[in-house]
PAZAVO-24935 format. One line per 4 residues: number of its first residue (from 1); their letters; for each residue x negated, y negated, z negated of N, C-alpha, C, O. Coordinates in steps of 0.1 Angstrom, whole numbers, plus 5000, padded with zeros to 4 digits. Atoms other than C-alpha are relative to their C-alpha. Example, Ala and Ser with C-alpha at 12.3 -4.5 7.8 and 13.67 -1.06 7.14 Angstrom:
1 = as = 4991,5012,5000,4877,5045,4922,4991,4988,5000,4981,4988,4993 ~ 5009,5011,5000,4863,5011,4929,5008,4989,4992,5003,4978,4991
END
This chain:
1 = xxxx = 4991,5012,5000,5000,5000,5000,4991,4988,5000,4982,4986,4992 ~ 5008,5012,4999,4985,4966,5010,5002,4991,4988,5013,4991,4982 ~ 5000,5010,5011,4977,4940,4984,5011,4990,5003,5011,4984,5014 ~ 4990,5010,4999,5006,4917,4978,5000,4991,4988,5006,4994,4977
5 = xxxx = 5002,5009,5011,4997,4887,4956,5014,4995,4995,5015,4995,4982 ~ 4987,5005,5005,5033,4874,4954,5007,5010,4991,5012,5006,4981 ~ 4993,4991,5008,5047,4906,4941,4993,5003,4987,4999,5005,4976 ~ 5008,4998,5012,5019,4910,4916,5003,4988,4990,5005,4990,4978
9 = xxxx = 4997,5012,5009,5024,4874,4902,5014,5000,4996,5017,4997,4984 ~ 4985,5000,5004,5062,4877,4902,5002,5011,4990,5010,5009,4981 ~ 4998,4989,5010,5060,4910,4883,4994,4995,4987,5001,4997,4976 ~ 5006,5006,5012,5036,4893,4858,5010,4990,4994,5012,4989,4982
13 = xxxx = 4991,5010,5005,5061,4864,4855,5012,5006,4994,5017,5001,4983 ~ 4988,4994,5006,5091,4886,4849,4997,5006,4986,5004,5004,4977 ~ 5004,4994,5012,5073,4905,4822,4998,4990,4989,5002,4992,4977 ~ 5002,5010,5009,5063,4873,4805,5011,4989,4999,5009,4979,4992
17 = xxxx = 4989,5009,5001,5096,4856,4810,4996,4985,5004,4999,4976,4996 ~ 5005,5013,4996,5079,4827,4829,5005,4997,5014,5010,5005,5021 ~ 4997,5005,4987,5085,4806,4859,4987,4997,5007,4977,4996,5001 ~ 5011,5005,4992,5062,4795,4887,4995,4988,4993,4982,4986,4992
21 = xxxx = 5004,5013,5006,5062,4761,4870,4992,5003,4987,4982,4996,4985 ~ 5007,4997,5013,5052,4776,4836,4985,5005,5004,4976,5000,4997 ~ 5013,4995,4996,5023,4795,4853,4991,4988,5006,4980,4987,5002 ~ 5008,5011,4994,5012,4764,4873,4994,4991,4989,4983,4986,4990
25 = xxxx = 5005,5008,5011,5010,4744,4841,4988,5006,4993,4979,4999,4988 ~ 5010,4993,5008,4989,4771,4824,4987,5000,5007,4976,5000,5001 ~ 5013,4998,4993,4963,4774,4852,4996,4988,5008,4988,4988,5016 ~ 5004,5012,4994,4962,4738,4863,5000,5000,5015,4991,4997,5022
29 = xxxx = 4998,4998,4986,4976,4745,4897,5014,4996,5003,5023,4999,4996 ~ 4986,5005,4997,5006,4729,4914,5009,5012,5005,5004,5022,5009 ~ 4991,4990,4995,5037,4749,4922,4998,5003,5015,4998,5014,5020 ~ 5002,4999,4985,5032,4742,4959,4988,5008,5003,4988,5016,5013
33 = xxxx = 5012,4992,4997,4997,4756,4958,5002,5015,4997,4996,5023,5004 ~ 4997,4986,5003,5009,4788,4942,5008,5006,5012,5005,5017,5016 ~ 4992,4995,4989,5035,4792,4970,4991,5001,5012,4993,5010,5021 ~ 5010,4999,4989,5007,4785,4995,4992,5013,4999,4989,5019,5009
37 = xxxx = 5008,4988,5003,4987,4813,4979,5009,5012,5004,5004,5022,5010 ~ 4991,4989,4997,5018,4836,4983,5000,5001,5016,4999,5012,5021 ~ 4999,5000,4985,5020,4826,5020,4987,5006,5006,4988,5014,5016 ~ 5013,4995,4995,4983,4833,5026,4996,5014,4994,4988,5020,5000
41 = xxxx = 5004,4988,5007,4983,4863,5003,4986,5000,4995,4979,5010,4995 ~ 5014,5002,5005,4951,4849,4988,5000,4990,4989,5008,4980,4989 ~ 5001,5010,5011,4941,4831,4956,4985,5001,4996,4979,5011,4997 ~ 5014,5000,5005,4908,4820,4942,4999,5009,4988,5008,5009,4979
45 = xxxx = 5002,4991,5011,4894,4846,4918,5000,4993,4987,5005,4998,4977 ~ 5001,5007,5013,4889,4819,4891,5014,4998,4994,5016,4998,4982 ~ 4987,5001,5005,4927,4815,4889,5005,5014,4994,5011,5014,4984 ~ 4996,4987,5006,4932,4853,4884,4993,5002,4987,4998,5008,4978
49 = xxxx = 5008,4999,5012,4904,4852,4858,5007,4992,4989,5009,4997,4978 ~ 4993,5008,5010,4922,4824,4840,5013,5006,4995,5015,5007,4983 ~ 4988,4993,5004,4955,4842,4840,4997,5012,4991,5003,5014,4981 ~ 5004,4988,5007,4939,4874,4829,4995,4997,4986,4998,5004,4976
53 = xxxx = 5005,5004,5013,4921,4857,4800,5011,4994,4991,5012,4998,4979 ~ 4989,5006,5008,4951,4837,4789,5010,5011,4995,5015,5010,4984 ~ 4989,4990,5003,4974,4868,4789,4994,5014,4997,5001,5023,4996 ~ 5007,4987,5003,4948,4895,4781,5004,5011,5009,5009,5022,5005
57 = xxxx = 4996,4990,4990,4954,4914,4813,4986,5004,5007,4978,4995,5010 ~ 5012,4994,4993,4927,4936,4829,5000,4994,5015,5011,4993,5021 ~ 5001,5004,4986,4915,4923,4863,5004,5011,5009,5008,5008,5021 ~ 4996,4989,4991,4923,4957,4876,5015,4999,5004,5019,5003,5014
61 = xxxx = 4986,5002,4997,4960,4947,4874,5002,4994,5014,5011,4998,5021 ~ 4998,5008,4988,4956,4923,4903,4997,5008,5012,5002,5005,5023 ~ 5005,4993,4988,4939,4948,4926,5005,5015,5001,5001,5022,5010 ~ 4996,4986,4999,4956,4981,4918,5013,5001,5008,5021,4991,5010
65 = xxxx = 4988,4998,4992,4984,4996,4940,5012,5001,4991,5023,4996,4996 ~ 4988,4999,5008,5007,5003,4911,5000,4989,4989,4989,4983,4987 ~ 4999,5010,5011,5019,4980,4884,4996,5006,4987,5004,5013,4980 ~ 5005,4996,5013,4998,4987,4854,5009,4994,4990,5013,4983,4991
69 = xxxx = 4991,5005,5010,5018,4984,4823,4994,4988,4993,4984,4990,4985 ~ 5005,5011,5007,5012,4949,4811,5010,4996,4990,5022,4998,4991 ~ 4992,5004,5011,5026,4935,4779,5001,4985,4999,4992,4978,5002 ~ 4999,5014,5001,5040,4901,4774,4992,4994,4989,4990,5000,4978
73 = xxxx = 5007,5006,5010,5019,4877,4755,5009,4993,4990,5019,4986,4994 ~ 4992,5006,5010,5034,4866,4722,4993,4986,4996,4982,4986,4992 ~ 5005,5013,5004,5029,4829,4717,5002,4998,4985,5013,4999,4979 ~ 4999,5002,5014,5021,4821,4681,5001,4985,4998,4991,4977,5002
77 = xxxx = 4999,5014,5003,5033,4787,4670,5000,4998,4985,5001,5008,4978 ~ 5001,5003,5014,5031,4770,4636,5011,5005,4992,5009,5011,4981 ~ 4989,4995,5008,5066,4779,4625,5000,5015,4999,5004,5020,4988 ~ 5001,4985,5001,5061,4816,4633,4989,5004,4990,4991,5013,4982
81 = xxxx = 5011,4997,5010,5028,4815,4614,5004,4998,4986,5001,5005,4977 ~ 4995,5003,5014,5045,4799,4584,5009,5011,4995,5009,5015,4984 ~ 4991,4990,5004,5072,4825,4584,4992,5013,4997,4996,5020,4987 ~ 5008,4988,5002,5046,4853,4586,4993,4998,4986,4992,5008,4979
85 = xxxx = 5007,5003,5013,5027,4837,4556,5010,5002,4989,5007,5008,4979 ~ 4990,4998,5011,5059,4835,4536,5004,5014,4998,5006,5019,4987 ~ 4997,4985,5001,5068,4871,4544,4989,5007,4993,4992,5016,4985 ~ 5012,4993,5006,5033,4882,4534,5000,4997,4985,4998,5006,4977
89 = xxxx = 4999,5004,5014,5036,4863,4501,5011,5008,4992,5009,5013,4981 ~ 4989,4992,5006,5070,4879,4494,4996,5014,4998,4999,5020,4988 ~ 5003,4986,5001,5057,4913,4501,4989,5003,4990,4990,5013,4983 ~ 5010,4999,5011,5027,4908,4478,5007,5000,4987,5003,5008,4978
93 = xxxx = 4992,5000,5013,5051,4899,4450,5008,5012,4998,5008,5017,4987 ~ 4993,4988,5001,5072,4929,4457,4991,5012,4996,4995,5020,4988 ~ 5010,4990,5004,5041,4951,4454,4996,4999,4986,4995,5009,4979 ~ 5004,5002,5014,5031,4935,4422,5012,5005,4990,5009,5011,4980
97 = xxxx = 4988,4996,5008,5067,4941,4408,5001,5015,4999,5003,5021,4989 ~ 4999,4986,5000,5066,4977,4419,4989,5006,4991,4991,5016,4984 ~ 5011,4995,5009,5032,4982,4402,5003,4998,4986,5000,5007,4978 ~ 4996,5002,5014,5046,4967,4370,5010,5011,4996,5009,5016,4985
101 = xxxx = 4990,4989,5003,5076,4991,4371,4993,5013,4998,4997,5020,4989 ~ 5007,4988,5001,5053,5020,4377,4993,5001,4987,4993,5011,4980 ~ 5008,5000,5012,5031,5010,4348,5009,5001,4988,5006,5009,4978 ~ 4990,4998,5011,5062,5006,4325,5005,5014,4999,5007,5019,4988
105 = xxxx = 4995,4986,5000,5075,5040,4335,4990,5009,4994,4993,5019,4987 ~ 5010,4991,5005,5042,5056,4328,4998,4998,4985,4996,5008,4978 ~ 5001,5002,5015,5040,5040,4293,5012,5005,4992,5010,5008,4981 ~ 4988,4995,5007,5075,5051,4285,4999,5015,4997,5006,5020,4988
109 = x = 5001,4985,5002,5065,5088,4287,4993,5003,4987,4992,5015,4983
END
């Protein structure tokens, strides 16, 4: 099967729930230039490298005949990080309480 840049990039976009505009903003390339790349079925390797680095995708993905299983990148923002920290603190307290209960039960014997 011949290389098809457009199908590879569109597959990547679907997996990551992105648009051409989202991608163009991430790789500092205009929407129009991405569509030109589709028409030429060619793109500068530096752009593929940038996408691969940003989204932790093997360069093999771009050149393989089959769609290697790629996973969407999870964007971590400050509110997500705060929730994760709060959840971590809550779980630490739960473990401390569990340990106290275990200690009390052991002393009761």
